[in-house]
py3Dmol code that shows the C-alpha trace and the ligand (Angstrom):
import py3Dmol

protein = """\
ATOM      1  CA  MET A   1      -1.721 -43.623 221.984  1.00  0.00           C
ATOM      2  CA  ASN A   2      -0.732 -46.553 224.211  1.00  0.00           C
ATOM      3  CA  GLU A   3       0.625 -49.809 222.687  1.00  0.00           C
ATOM      4  CA  ALA A   4      -2.768 -51.483 222.463  1.00  0.00           C
ATOM      5  CA  GLU A   5      -4.419 -48.516 220.718  1.00  0.00           C
ATOM      6  CA  ARG A   6      -1.432 -48.337 218.237  1.00  0.00           C
ATOM      7  CA  LEU A   7      -1.807 -52.032 217.523  1.00  0.00           C
ATOM      8  CA  ALA A   8      -5.600 -51.655 216.932  1.00  0.00           C
ATOM      9  CA  ALA A   9      -5.008 -48.736 214.591  1.00  0.00           C
ATOM     10  CA  PHE A  10      -2.341 -50.620 212.657  1.00  0.00           C
ATOM     11  CA  GLU A  11      -4.622 -53.705 212.289  1.00  0.00           C
ATOM     12  CA  ALA A  12      -7.496 -51.455 211.205  1.00  0.00           C
ATOM     13  CA  ARG A  13      -5.335 -50.019 208.378  1.00  0.00           C
ATOM     14  CA  ILE A  14      -4.508 -53.546 207.296  1.00  0.00           C
ATOM     15  CA  HIS A  15      -8.167 -54.500 207.266  1.00  0.00           C
ATOM     16  CA  ARG A  16      -8.930 -51.421 205.148  1.00  0.00           C
ATOM     17  CA  GLY A  17      -6.419 -52.730 202.656  1.00  0.00           C
ATOM     18  CA  GLU A  18      -3.931 -49.815 203.210  1.00  0.00           C
ATOM     19  CA  LYS A  19      -0.279 -50.497 202.690  1.00  0.00           C
ATOM     20  CA  ILE A  20       2.147 -50.074 205.620  1.00  0.00           C
ATOM     21  CA  GLU A  21       5.143 -47.947 204.542  1.00  0.00           C
ATOM     22  CA  PRO A  22       8.649 -47.922 205.959  1.00  0.00           C
ATOM     23  CA  GLY A  23       8.269 -44.908 208.350  1.00  0.00           C
ATOM     24  CA  ASP A  24       4.923 -46.113 209.780  1.00  0.00           C
ATOM     25  CA  TRP A  25       4.503 -47.529 213.183  1.00  0.00           C
ATOM     26  CA  MET A  26       4.445 -51.359 213.137  1.00  0.00           C
ATOM     27  CA  PRO A  27       4.617 -54.110 215.801  1.00  0.00           C
ATOM     28  CA  GLU A  28       8.227 -55.388 216.225  1.00  0.00           C
ATOM     29  CA  GLU A  29       6.964 -58.869 215.385  1.00  0.00           C
ATOM     30  CA  TYR A  30       5.600 -57.592 212.051  1.00  0.00           C
ATOM     31  CA  ARG A  31       9.028 -56.125 211.306  1.00  0.00           C
ATOM     32  CA  ARG A  32      10.912 -59.296 212.418  1.00  0.00           C
ATOM     33  CA  GLN A  33       8.599 -61.544 210.305  1.00  0.00           C
ATOM     34  CA  LEU A  34       9.022 -59.370 207.218  1.00  0.00           C
ATOM     35  CA  ILE A  35      12.799 -59.234 207.622  1.00  0.00           C
ATOM     36  CA  ARG A  36      12.937 -62.951 208.020  1.00  0.00           C
ATOM     37  CA  MET A  37      10.784 -63.667 204.922  1.00  0.00           C
ATOM     38  CA  ILE A  38      12.068 -60.989 202.635  1.00  0.00           C
ATOM     39  CA  SER A  39      15.769 -61.801 203.333  1.00  0.00           C
ATOM     40  CA  GLN A  40      15.101 -65.566 202.873  1.00  0.00           C
ATOM     41  CA  HIS A  41      13.356 -64.672 199.589  1.00  0.00           C
ATOM     42  CA  ALA A  42      16.312 -62.561 198.515  1.00  0.00           C
ATOM     43  CA  HIS A  43      18.767 -65.258 199.278  1.00  0.00           C
ATOM     44  CA  SER A  44      16.619 -67.736 197.349  1.00  0.00           C
ATOM     45  CA  GLU A  45      16.785 -65.518 194.217  1.00  0.00           C
ATOM     46  CA  ILE A  46      20.585 -65.278 194.409  1.00  0.00           C
ATOM     47  CA  VAL A  47      21.217 -68.920 195.224  1.00  0.00           C
ATOM     48  CA  GLY A  48      18.535 -69.766 192.590  1.00  0.00           C
ATOM     49  CA  MET A  49      20.901 -68.415 189.955  1.00  0.00           C
ATOM     50  CA  LEU A  50      23.332 -71.306 190.523  1.00  0.00           C
ATOM     51  CA  PRO A  51      21.478 -74.405 189.231  1.00  0.00           C
ATOM     52  CA  GLU A  52      20.537 -72.595 185.985  1.00  0.00           C
ATOM     53  CA  GLY A  53      23.811 -70.564 185.697  1.00  0.00           C
ATOM     54  CA  ALA A  54      25.602 -73.874 185.418  1.00  0.00           C
ATOM     55  CA  TRP A  55      23.999 -74.476 182.006  1.00  0.00           C
ATOM     56  CA  ILE A  56      24.612 -71.160 180.347  1.00  0.00           C
ATOM     57  CA  THR A  57      27.793 -72.428 178.719  1.00  0.00           C
ATOM     58  CA  ARG A  58      26.033 -75.618 177.565  1.00  0.00           C
ATOM     59  CA  ALA A  59      22.829 -74.194 175.997  1.00  0.00           C
ATOM     60  CA  PRO A  60      22.146 -75.959 172.730  1.00  0.00           C
ATOM     61  CA  ASN A  61      21.765 -72.850 170.626  1.00  0.00           C
ATOM     62  CA  LEU A  62      22.109 -69.097 170.693  1.00  0.00           C
ATOM     63  CA  ARG A  63      18.400 -68.411 171.265  1.00  0.00           C
ATOM     64  CA  ARG A  64      18.292 -70.669 174.268  1.00  0.00           C
ATOM     65  CA  LYS A  65      21.572 -69.192 175.650  1.00  0.00           C
ATOM     66  CA  LEU A  66      20.210 -65.650 175.368  1.00  0.00           C
ATOM     67  CA  VAL A  67      16.921 -66.596 177.039  1.00  0.00           C
ATOM     68  CA  LEU A  68      18.712 -68.461 179.878  1.00  0.00           C
ATOM     69  CA  LEU A  69      21.184 -65.591 180.351  1.00  0.00           C
ATOM     70  CA  ALA A  70      18.369 -63.055 180.624  1.00  0.00           C
ATOM     71  CA  LYS A  71      16.507 -65.221 183.143  1.00  0.00           C
ATOM     72  CA  VAL A  72      19.513 -65.810 185.424  1.00  0.00           C
ATOM     73  CA  GLN A  73      20.274 -62.072 185.194  1.00  0.00           C
ATOM     74  CA  ASP A  74      16.641 -61.259 186.218  1.00  0.00           C
ATOM     75  CA  GLU A  75      17.053 -63.450 189.346  1.00  0.00           C
ATOM     76  CA  ALA A  76      20.001 -61.190 190.404  1.00  0.00           C
ATOM     77  CA  GLY A  77      17.706 -58.204 189.890  1.00  0.00           C
ATOM     78  CA  HIS A  78      14.987 -59.830 192.051  1.00  0.00           C
ATOM     79  CA  GLY A  79      17.562 -60.305 194.742  1.00  0.00           C
ATOM     80  CA  GLN A  80      18.481 -56.706 194.590  1.00  0.00           C
ATOM     81  CA  TYR A  81      14.839 -55.431 194.887  1.00  0.00           C
ATOM     82  CA  LEU A  82      14.314 -57.726 197.817  1.00  0.00           C
ATOM     83  CA  TYR A  83      17.477 -56.862 199.771  1.00  0.00           C
ATOM     84  CA  HIS A  84      16.376 -53.169 199.324  1.00  0.00           C
ATOM     85  CA  ALA A  85      12.967 -53.951 200.585  1.00  0.00           C
ATOM     86  CA  ALA A  86      14.429 -55.624 203.705  1.00  0.00           C
ATOM     87  CA  GLU A  87      16.712 -52.632 204.179  1.00  0.00           C
ATOM     88  CA  THR A  88      13.665 -50.348 204.457  1.00  0.00           C
ATOM     89  CA  LEU A  89      12.955 -52.256 207.712  1.00  0.00           C
ATOM     90  CA  GLY A  90      16.324 -51.631 209.249  1.00  0.00           C
ATOM     91  CA  ALA A  91      18.123 -54.812 208.183  1.00  0.00           C
ATOM     92  CA  THR A  92      21.616 -54.161 206.717  1.00  0.00           C
ATOM     93  CA  ARG A  93      22.974 -55.768 203.605  1.00  0.00           C
ATOM     94  CA  GLU A  94      26.096 -56.848 205.530  1.00  0.00           C
ATOM     95  CA  GLU A  95      24.052 -58.685 208.205  1.00  0.00           C
ATOM     96  CA  MET A  96      21.940 -60.455 205.655  1.00  0.00           C
ATOM     97  CA  ILE A  97      24.842 -61.530 203.491  1.00  0.00           C
ATOM     98  CA  GLU A  98      26.761 -62.703 206.546  1.00  0.00           C
ATOM     99  CA  ALA A  99      23.706 -64.796 207.643  1.00  0.00           C
ATOM    100  CA  LEU A 100      23.634 -66.452 204.260  1.00  0.00           C
ATOM    101  CA  LEU A 101      27.366 -67.057 204.004  1.00  0.00           C
ATOM    102  CA  SER A 102      27.633 -68.450 207.534  1.00  0.00           C
ATOM    103  CA  GLY A 103      24.828 -70.933 206.771  1.00  0.00           C
ATOM    104  CA  ARG A 104      22.498 -69.433 209.407  1.00  0.00           C
ATOM    105  CA  ALA A 105      19.983 -68.017 206.993  1.00  0.00           C
ATOM    106  CA  LYS A 106      17.386 -70.181 205.191  1.00  0.00           C
ATOM    107  CA  TYR A 107      16.768 -70.001 201.453  1.00  0.00           C
ATOM    108  CA  SER A 108      14.376 -72.061 199.351  1.00  0.00           C
ATOM    109  CA  SER A 109      14.868 -75.846 199.653  1.00  0.00           C
ATOM    110  CA  ILE A 110      14.342 -76.258 195.884  1.00  0.00           C
ATOM    111  CA  PHE A 111      17.782 -74.765 195.012  1.00  0.00           C
ATOM    112  CA  ASN A 112      19.637 -77.526 196.909  1.00  0.00           C
ATOM    113  CA  TYR A 113      18.844 -80.011 194.172  1.00  0.00           C
ATOM    114  CA  PRO A 114      21.196 -80.487 191.204  1.00  0.00           C
ATOM    115  CA  SER A 115      20.388 -79.551 187.694  1.00  0.00           C
ATOM    116  CA  GLN A 116      21.571 -82.659 185.775  1.00  0.00           C
ATOM    117  CA  SER A 117      20.606 -82.180 182.182  1.00  0.00           C
ATOM    118  CA  TRP A 118      19.530 -79.516 179.743  1.00  0.00           C
ATOM    119  CA  ALA A 119      15.879 -80.666 180.138  1.00  0.00           C
ATOM    120  CA  ASP A 120      16.123 -79.361 183.722  1.00  0.00           C
ATOM    121  CA  MET A 121      16.172 -75.830 182.348  1.00  0.00           C
ATOM    122  CA  GLY A 122      12.700 -76.292 180.921  1.00  0.00           C
ATOM    123  CA  VAL A 123      11.306 -78.111 183.943  1.00  0.00           C
ATOM    124  CA  ILE A 124      12.754 -75.617 186.378  1.00  0.00           C
ATOM    125  CA  GLY A 125      11.293 -72.774 184.428  1.00  0.00           C
ATOM    126  CA  TRP A 126       7.812 -74.333 184.217  1.00  0.00           C
ATOM    127  CA  PHE A 127       7.565 -75.934 187.658  1.00  0.00           C
ATOM    128  CA  VAL A 128       9.825 -73.769 189.998  1.00  0.00           C
ATOM    129  CA  ASP A 129       9.098 -70.389 188.397  1.00  0.00           C
ATOM    130  CA  GLY A 130       5.462 -71.379 188.029  1.00  0.00           C
ATOM    131  CA  ALA A 131       5.295 -72.154 191.747  1.00  0.00           C
ATOM    132  CA  ALA A 132       7.163 -68.933 192.440  1.00  0.00           C
ATOM    133  CA  ILE A 133       4.673 -66.925 190.524  1.00  0.00           C
ATOM    134  CA  LEU A 134       1.725 -68.376 192.568  1.00  0.00           C
ATOM    135  CA  ASN A 135       3.630 -67.487 195.772  1.00  0.00           C
ATOM    136  CA  GLN A 136       4.739 -64.038 194.557  1.00  0.00           C
ATOM    137  CA  THR A 137       1.390 -62.867 193.042  1.00  0.00           C
ATOM    138  CA  MET A 138      -0.018 -63.673 196.501  1.00  0.00           C
ATOM    139  CA  LEU A 139       2.803 -61.658 198.070  1.00  0.00           C
ATOM    140  CA  ALA A 140       2.166 -58.796 195.628  1.00  0.00           C
ATOM    141  CA  ARG A 141      -1.027 -58.249 197.625  1.00  0.00           C
ATOM    142  CA  CYS A 142       0.818 -58.171 201.017  1.00  0.00           C
ATOM    143  CA  SER A 143       0.308 -55.369 203.450  1.00  0.00           C
ATOM    144  CA  TYR A 144       3.874 -54.052 203.386  1.00  0.00           C
ATOM    145  CA  GLY A 145       4.229 -51.573 200.560  1.00  0.00           C
ATOM    146  CA  PRO A 146       7.885 -52.135 199.467  1.00  0.00           C
ATOM    147  CA  TYR A 147       7.539 -55.916 199.546  1.00  0.00           C
ATOM    148  CA  SER A 148       4.255 -55.799 197.703  1.00  0.00           C
ATOM    149  CA  ARG A 149       5.692 -53.615 194.928  1.00  0.00           C
ATOM    150  CA  ALA A 150       8.821 -55.657 194.601  1.00  0.00           C
ATOM    151  CA  ASN A 151       6.641 -58.755 194.066  1.00  0.00           C
ATOM    152  CA  ILE A 152       4.521 -57.079 191.396  1.00  0.00           C
ATOM    153  CA  ARG A 153       7.683 -56.497 189.312  1.00  0.00           C
ATOM    154  CA  ILE A 154       9.145 -59.920 190.166  1.00  0.00           C
ATOM    155  CA  SER A 155       5.953 -61.714 189.162  1.00  0.00           C
ATOM    156  CA  ALA A 156       5.893 -59.959 185.769  1.00  0.00           C
ATOM    157  CA  GLU A 157       9.417 -61.272 185.079  1.00  0.00           C
ATOM    158  CA  GLU A 158       8.711 -64.776 186.381  1.00  0.00           C
ATOM    159  CA  SER A 159       5.853 -65.091 183.995  1.00  0.00           C
ATOM    160  CA  PHE A 160       8.325 -64.866 181.060  1.00  0.00           C
ATOM    161  CA  HIS A 161      10.540 -67.424 182.920  1.00  0.00           C
ATOM    162  CA  MET A 162       7.660 -69.797 183.302  1.00  0.00           C
ATOM    163  CA  LYS A 163       6.604 -69.531 179.617  1.00  0.00           C
ATOM    164  CA  GLN A 164      10.058 -70.137 178.301  1.00  0.00           C
ATOM    165  CA  GLY A 165      10.386 -73.258 180.478  1.00  0.00           C
ATOM    166  CA  LYS A 166       6.971 -74.557 179.456  1.00  0.00           C
ATOM    167  CA  GLU A 167       7.681 -73.955 175.798  1.00  0.00           C
ATOM    168  CA  GLN A 168      10.866 -75.984 176.106  1.00  0.00           C
ATOM    169  CA  VAL A 169       9.179 -78.852 177.878  1.00  0.00           C
ATOM    170  CA  ILE A 170       6.367 -78.919 175.202  1.00  0.00           C
ATOM    171  CA  LEU A 171       9.067 -79.044 172.432  1.00  0.00           C
ATOM    172  CA  MET A 172      11.113 -81.712 174.054  1.00  0.00           C
ATOM    173  CA  SER A 173       8.047 -83.836 174.871  1.00  0.00           C
ATOM    174  CA  GLN A 174       7.289 -83.856 171.174  1.00  0.00           C
ATOM    175  CA  GLY A 175      10.926 -84.510 170.089  1.00  0.00           C
ATOM    176  CA  THR A 176      13.076 -87.517 169.676  1.00  0.00           C
ATOM    177  CA  PRO A 177      12.757 -90.509 171.906  1.00  0.00           C
ATOM    178  CA  GLY A 178      16.018 -89.375 173.571  1.00  0.00           C
ATOM    179  CA  GLN A 179      14.519 -85.914 174.248  1.00  0.00           C
ATOM    180  CA  ARG A 180      11.412 -87.398 175.691  1.00  0.00           C
ATOM    181  CA  THR A 181      13.374 -89.629 178.020  1.00  0.00           C
ATOM    182  CA  MET A 182      15.447 -86.608 179.135  1.00  0.00           C
ATOM    183  CA  VAL A 183      12.449 -84.370 179.817  1.00  0.00           C
ATOM    184  CA  GLN A 184      10.558 -87.223 181.650  1.00  0.00           C
ATOM    185  CA  ASP A 185      13.584 -87.776 183.848  1.00  0.00           C
ATOM    186  CA  ALA A 186      13.723 -84.020 184.646  1.00  0.00           C
ATOM    187  CA  VAL A 187       9.928 -84.089 185.508  1.00  0.00           C
ATOM    188  CA  ASN A 188      10.453 -87.087 187.798  1.00  0.00           C
ATOM    189  CA  ARG A 189      13.312 -85.380 189.720  1.00  0.00           C
ATOM    190  CA  TRP A 190      11.697 -81.870 190.033  1.00  0.00           C
ATOM    191  CA  TRP A 191       8.079 -82.705 190.801  1.00  0.00           C
ATOM    192  CA  TRP A 192       8.259 -83.543 194.489  1.00  0.00           C
ATOM    193  CA  PRO A 193      10.867 -80.895 195.455  1.00  0.00           C
ATOM    194  CA  THR A 194       8.570 -78.298 193.820  1.00  0.00           C
ATOM    195  CA  VAL A 195       5.481 -79.538 195.568  1.00  0.00           C
ATOM    196  CA  MET A 196       7.452 -79.233 198.854  1.00  0.00           C
ATOM    197  CA  MET A 197       8.710 -75.759 198.073  1.00  0.00           C
ATOM    198  CA  PHE A 198       5.397 -74.230 199.353  1.00  0.00           C
ATOM    199  CA  GLY A 199       6.436 -75.182 202.824  1.00  0.00           C
ATOM    200  CA  PRO A 200       4.974 -77.471 205.581  1.00  0.00           C
ATOM    201  CA  HIS A 201       1.229 -78.236 205.698  1.00  0.00           C
ATOM    202  CA  ASP A 202      -0.780 -75.397 207.269  1.00  0.00           C
ATOM    203  CA  HIS A 203      -1.241 -77.143 210.591  1.00  0.00           C
ATOM    204  CA  GLU A 204       2.582 -77.508 210.887  1.00  0.00           C
ATOM    205  CA  SER A 205       3.384 -73.964 209.704  1.00  0.00           C
ATOM    206  CA  PRO A 206       4.257 -71.980 212.874  1.00  0.00           C
ATOM    207  CA  ASN A 207       4.612 -68.599 211.073  1.00  0.00           C
ATOM    208  CA  SER A 208       1.327 -68.732 209.087  1.00  0.00           C
ATOM    209  CA  PRO A 209      -1.227 -67.513 211.730  1.00  0.00           C
ATOM    210  CA  VAL A 210       0.544 -64.174 212.392  1.00  0.00           C
ATOM    211  CA  LEU A 211       1.495 -63.722 208.732  1.00  0.00           C
ATOM    212  CA  ILE A 212      -2.195 -64.111 207.698  1.00  0.00           C
ATOM    213  CA  ARG A 213      -3.506 -62.068 210.529  1.00  0.00           C
ATOM    214  CA  TRP A 214      -1.286 -59.120 209.389  1.00  0.00           C
ATOM    215  CA  GLY A 215      -1.916 -59.536 205.699  1.00  0.00           C
ATOM    216  CA  ILE A 216       1.609 -60.558 204.880  1.00  0.00           C
ATOM    217  CA  LYS A 217       0.470 -63.900 203.494  1.00  0.00           C
ATOM    218  CA  THR A 218      -2.925 -63.789 201.767  1.00  0.00           C
ATOM    219  CA  LYS A 219      -3.073 -67.425 200.983  1.00  0.00           C
ATOM    220  CA  THR A 220      -1.722 -70.444 203.016  1.00  0.00           C
ATOM    221  CA  ASN A 221       0.978 -72.888 202.003  1.00  0.00           C
ATOM    222  CA  ASP A 222      -1.466 -75.693 201.274  1.00  0.00           C
ATOM    223  CA  GLU A 223      -3.815 -73.378 199.316  1.00  0.00           C
ATOM    224  CA  LEU A 224      -0.906 -72.361 197.019  1.00  0.00           C
ATOM    225  CA  ARG A 225       0.369 -75.941 196.746  1.00  0.00           C
ATOM    226  CA  GLN A 226      -3.136 -77.097 195.683  1.00  0.00           C
ATOM    227  CA  ASP A 227      -3.361 -74.236 193.087  1.00  0.00           C
ATOM    228  CA  PHE A 228       0.023 -75.368 191.686  1.00  0.00           C
ATOM    229  CA  VAL A 229      -0.933 -79.064 191.444  1.00  0.00           C
ATOM    230  CA  ASN A 230      -4.331 -78.216 189.886  1.00  0.00           C
ATOM    231  CA  GLN A 231      -2.614 -76.033 187.312  1.00  0.00           C
ATOM    232  CA  VAL A 232       0.330 -78.154 186.353  1.00  0.00           C
ATOM    233  CA  ALA A 233      -0.578 -81.787 186.834  1.00  0.00           C
ATOM    234  CA  PRO A 234      -3.248 -81.970 184.078  1.00  0.00           C
ATOM    235  CA  GLU A 235      -1.010 -80.066 181.676  1.00  0.00           C
ATOM    236  CA  VAL A 236       1.986 -82.464 182.197  1.00  0.00           C
ATOM    237  CA  LEU A 237      -0.302 -85.481 181.694  1.00  0.00           C
ATOM    238  CA  GLU A 238      -1.753 -83.887 178.534  1.00  0.00           C
ATOM    239  CA  LEU A 239       1.731 -83.867 177.035  1.00  0.00           C
ATOM    240  CA  GLY A 240       1.901 -87.600 177.461  1.00  0.00           C
ATOM    241  CA  LEU A 241       4.388 -87.323 180.314  1.00  0.00           C
ATOM    242  CA  SER A 242       3.787 -88.912 183.733  1.00  0.00           C
ATOM    243  CA  LEU A 243       4.257 -87.659 187.310  1.00  0.00           C
ATOM    244  CA  PRO A 244       6.109 -89.670 189.833  1.00  0.00           C
ATOM    245  CA  ASP A 245       3.133 -90.080 192.174  1.00  0.00           C
ATOM    246  CA  PRO A 246       1.107 -93.306 191.889  1.00  0.00           C
ATOM    247  CA  ASP A 247      -1.519 -91.826 194.153  1.00  0.00           C
ATOM    248  CA  LEU A 248      -2.181 -88.718 192.101  1.00  0.00           C
ATOM    249  CA  ARG A 249      -5.885 -88.492 191.198  1.00  0.00           C
ATOM    250  CA  TYR A 250      -8.574 -86.021 190.240  1.00  0.00           C
ATOM    251  CA  GLU A 251     -11.343 -85.610 192.829  1.00  0.00           C
ATOM    252  CA  GLN A 252     -14.548 -84.774 191.015  1.00  0.00           C
ATOM    253  CA  ALA A 253     -16.295 -83.404 194.155  1.00  0.00           C
ATOM    254  CA  SER A 254     -13.712 -80.790 195.051  1.00  0.00           C
ATOM    255  CA  GLY A 255     -12.359 -80.244 191.497  1.00  0.00           C
ATOM    256  CA  ASN A 256      -8.846 -80.757 192.937  1.00  0.00           C
ATOM    257  CA  TRP A 257      -5.954 -82.892 191.816  1.00  0.00           C
ATOM    258  CA  LEU A 258      -4.896 -84.740 195.021  1.00  0.00           C
ATOM    259  CA  THR A 259      -1.282 -85.975 195.525  1.00  0.00           C
ATOM    260  CA  GLY A 260       0.023 -88.835 197.540  1.00  0.00           C
ATOM    261  CA  PRO A 261       1.755 -88.168 200.917  1.00  0.00           C
ATOM    262  CA  ILE A 262       4.763 -85.799 200.802  1.00  0.00           C
ATOM    263  CA  ASP A 263       8.071 -86.976 202.136  1.00  0.00           C
ATOM    264  CA  TRP A 264       8.509 -84.269 204.851  1.00  0.00           C
ATOM    265  CA  ASP A 265      11.653 -86.025 206.256  1.00  0.00           C
ATOM    266  CA  GLU A 266      13.355 -85.230 202.892  1.00  0.00           C
ATOM    267  CA  PHE A 267      12.059 -81.641 203.085  1.00  0.00           C
ATOM    268  CA  TRP A 268      13.470 -81.026 206.573  1.00  0.00           C
ATOM    269  CA  ARG A 269      16.735 -82.689 205.746  1.00  0.00           C
ATOM    270  CA  VAL A 270      17.237 -80.271 202.929  1.00  0.00           C
ATOM    271  CA  VAL A 271      16.060 -77.223 204.891  1.00  0.00           C
ATOM    272  CA  LYS A 272      18.451 -78.116 207.731  1.00  0.00           C
ATOM    273  CA  GLY A 273      21.427 -78.077 205.353  1.00  0.00           C
ATOM    274  CA  ASN A 274      21.783 -81.748 204.361  1.00  0.00           C
ATOM    275  CA  GLY A 275      20.343 -81.685 200.854  1.00  0.00           C
ATOM    276  CA  PRO A 276      22.216 -82.898 197.801  1.00  0.00           C
ATOM    277  CA  CYS A 277      23.761 -79.482 197.065  1.00  0.00           C
ATOM    278  CA  ASN A 278      23.594 -77.286 200.188  1.00  0.00           C
ATOM    279  CA  ALA A 279      27.400 -77.341 200.846  1.00  0.00           C
ATOM    280  CA  GLU A 280      28.078 -76.650 197.138  1.00  0.00           C
ATOM    281  CA  ARG A 281      25.638 -73.763 197.020  1.00  0.00           C
ATOM    282  CA  ILE A 282      27.095 -72.048 200.089  1.00  0.00           C
ATOM    283  CA  ALA A 283      30.679 -72.585 198.823  1.00  0.00           C
ATOM    284  CA  ALA A 284      29.722 -70.987 195.508  1.00  0.00           C
ATOM    285  CA  ARG A 285      28.248 -67.971 197.248  1.00  0.00           C
ATOM    286  CA  ARG A 286      31.302 -67.611 199.575  1.00  0.00           C
ATOM    287  CA  LYS A 287      33.655 -67.736 196.619  1.00  0.00           C
ATOM    288  CA  ALA A 288      31.556 -65.114 194.740  1.00  0.00           C
ATOM    289  CA  HIS A 289      31.603 -62.936 197.810  1.00  0.00           C
ATOM    290  CA  ALA A 290      35.383 -63.244 198.225  1.00  0.00           C
ATOM    291  CA  ASP A 291      35.901 -62.529 194.474  1.00  0.00           C
ATOM    292  CA  GLY A 292      33.927 -59.360 194.898  1.00  0.00           C
ATOM    293  CA  GLU A 293      36.019 -58.049 197.807  1.00  0.00           C
ATOM    294  CA  TRP A 294      38.010 -55.687 195.485  1.00  0.00           C
ATOM    295  CA  VAL A 295      34.805 -54.054 194.228  1.00  0.00           C
ATOM    296  CA  ARG A 296      33.634 -53.344 197.708  1.00  0.00           C
ATOM    297  CA  GLU A 297      37.026 -51.949 198.686  1.00  0.00           C
ATOM    298  CA  ALA A 298      37.115 -49.720 195.528  1.00  0.00           C
ATOM    299  CA  LEU A 299      33.578 -48.468 196.249  1.00  0.00           C
ATOM    300  CA  ALA A 300      34.437 -47.624 199.877  1.00  0.00           C
ATOM    301  CA  ALA A 301      37.628 -45.832 198.821  1.00  0.00           C
ATOM    302  CA  TYR A 302      35.692 -43.869 196.208  1.00  0.00           C
ATOM    303  CA  ALA A 303      33.035 -42.952 198.706  1.00  0.00           C
ATOM    304  CA  GLU A 304      35.701 -41.717 201.155  1.00  0.00           C
ATOM    305  CA  ARG A 305      37.190 -39.351 198.528  1.00  0.00           C
ATOM    306  CA  GLN A 306      33.876 -37.641 197.781  1.00  0.00           C
ATOM    307  CA  PRO A 307      33.681 -34.100 199.159  1.00  0.00           C
ATOM    308  CA  THR A 308      31.297 -33.845 202.098  1.00  0.00           C
ATOM    309  CA  THR A 309      28.519 -31.192 201.642  1.00  0.00           C
TER     310      THR A 309
END
"""
ligand_1 = """\
56
BYC
N 12.626 -73.882 201.939
O 6.045 -71.482 209.163
P 6.459 -71.797 207.769
C 11.936 -68.478 193.749
C 10.906 -72.764 206.588
S 12.377 -67.781 195.204
C 13.336 -73.523 203.029
O 5.402 -72.397 206.878
P 6.475 -69.396 206.326
C 12.733 -68.471 192.541
C 10.417 -71.394 206.984
O 11.342 -70.360 206.580
C 11.488 -68.933 196.305
N 12.773 -73.241 204.183
O 7.165 -70.583 207.062
C 14.056 -67.927 192.589
C 10.298 -71.532 208.466
O 11.544 -71.411 209.065
P 11.941 -70.114 210.002
C 11.472 -68.401 197.674
C 11.362 -73.314 204.210
O 7.450 -68.256 206.213
C 14.878 -67.969 191.464
C 9.904 -73.068 208.656
O 10.253 -73.655 207.454
N 10.251 -67.677 197.903
O 10.893 -68.977 193.801
O 5.160 -69.109 206.921
C 14.407 -68.726 190.336
C 8.446 -73.193 208.970
O 7.594 -72.855 207.752
C 10.627 -73.588 203.062
C 10.174 -66.960 199.050
O 11.024 -66.969 199.865
C 11.315 -73.881 201.964
N 10.653 -74.279 200.747
O 6.190 -69.917 204.856
C 13.119 -69.247 190.361
C 8.898 -66.158 199.204
N 9.342 -73.554 203.409
O 12.179 -69.010 208.999
C 12.344 -69.152 191.420
C 8.699 -65.584 200.554
C 9.247 -73.277 204.749
O 10.843 -69.822 210.890
N 8.450 -66.606 201.513
N 10.526 -73.110 205.229
O 13.257 -70.538 210.701
C 7.281 -67.265 201.730
O 6.319 -67.055 201.005
C 7.220 -68.159 202.956
O 8.275 -67.776 203.810
C 7.236 -69.640 202.705
C 7.236 -70.350 204.004
C 5.962 -70.059 201.913
C 8.408 -70.023 201.867
"""
view = py3Dmol.view(width=600, height=400)
view.addModel(protein, "pdb")
view.setStyle({"model": 0}, {"cartoon": {"style": "trace"}})
view.addModel(ligand_1, "xyz")
view.setStyle({"model": 1}, {"stick": {}})
view.zoomTo()
view.show()
């Protein structure tokens, strides 16, 4: 088959709903896009451990500490599945980690915001993991087998993360005046960064057309953002909390909750490395990598001593 015939056969497989597996022929652009997305996703999981990890020692009781520990540990597991999925496409772990530590690689903008109070643990769980579930259940249907399967497992775990966060926000919103103030403050700080997390509007999303054509994304950034707002906004208001958007309104005709304009200057500032915590996050990852040097050395020495067959 020539290149054009191969491409046609590849696209026909995708249209039939077949999964593309690691050894199969794929266009180089398909491979490049997947490595870009999966590695960014993996980095997001690992960096995403930091804002919540900071509160493990300050959890208010044993139950909350156990839940938070389990959640942060799950994020490490998600990073592992995803790095493995990217490795099936020929990316090496070393290259991906180097790209993260050197600041070249992107990871989700959301994790460059600080977690300032215990209420943030509830709001991050509900909003950020809730947003992640919408994104990842969409990606669980993606055309690349290993990424699709990783997202099935990740989404199941995220569902527990979201529920524990929502439970916490519900309890705090019905608690003392101090707790209500704390949870409202966390809602005010996390709402817009979560709305932005879905990425630029569709007409400003350069990667979307090819990702949709090849079944990597099965919903657009704006579709997922709208699903999130429709799901979360009425529930937050139902709890007697407010959202920091004076233009937020329900549109009867479309059945959608519409937000006011998004501050894309802030989004790009954060994505380009100038958010409130970008430098701190990379410094923490570099330190963790340096602290783990002895483990890598020990593993390499052990591997060298194994008899070759
Ligand atoms: N942050 O063409 P576009 C989690 C970049 S993990 C930073 O629309 P695409 C969780 C984008 O990369 C959350 N950068 O891109 C973890 C692109 O730049 P490049 C992460 C962003 O790929 C722990 C440029 O902007 N989830 O939820 O079509 C605890 C143009 O954008 C962001 C994933 O990574 C952003 N928010 O769509 C709790 C899932 N948005 O690469 C929760 C996999 C856009 O061309 N990724 N950019 O230089 C995706 O689904 C898609 O990549 C995105 C963006 C929807 C994120």
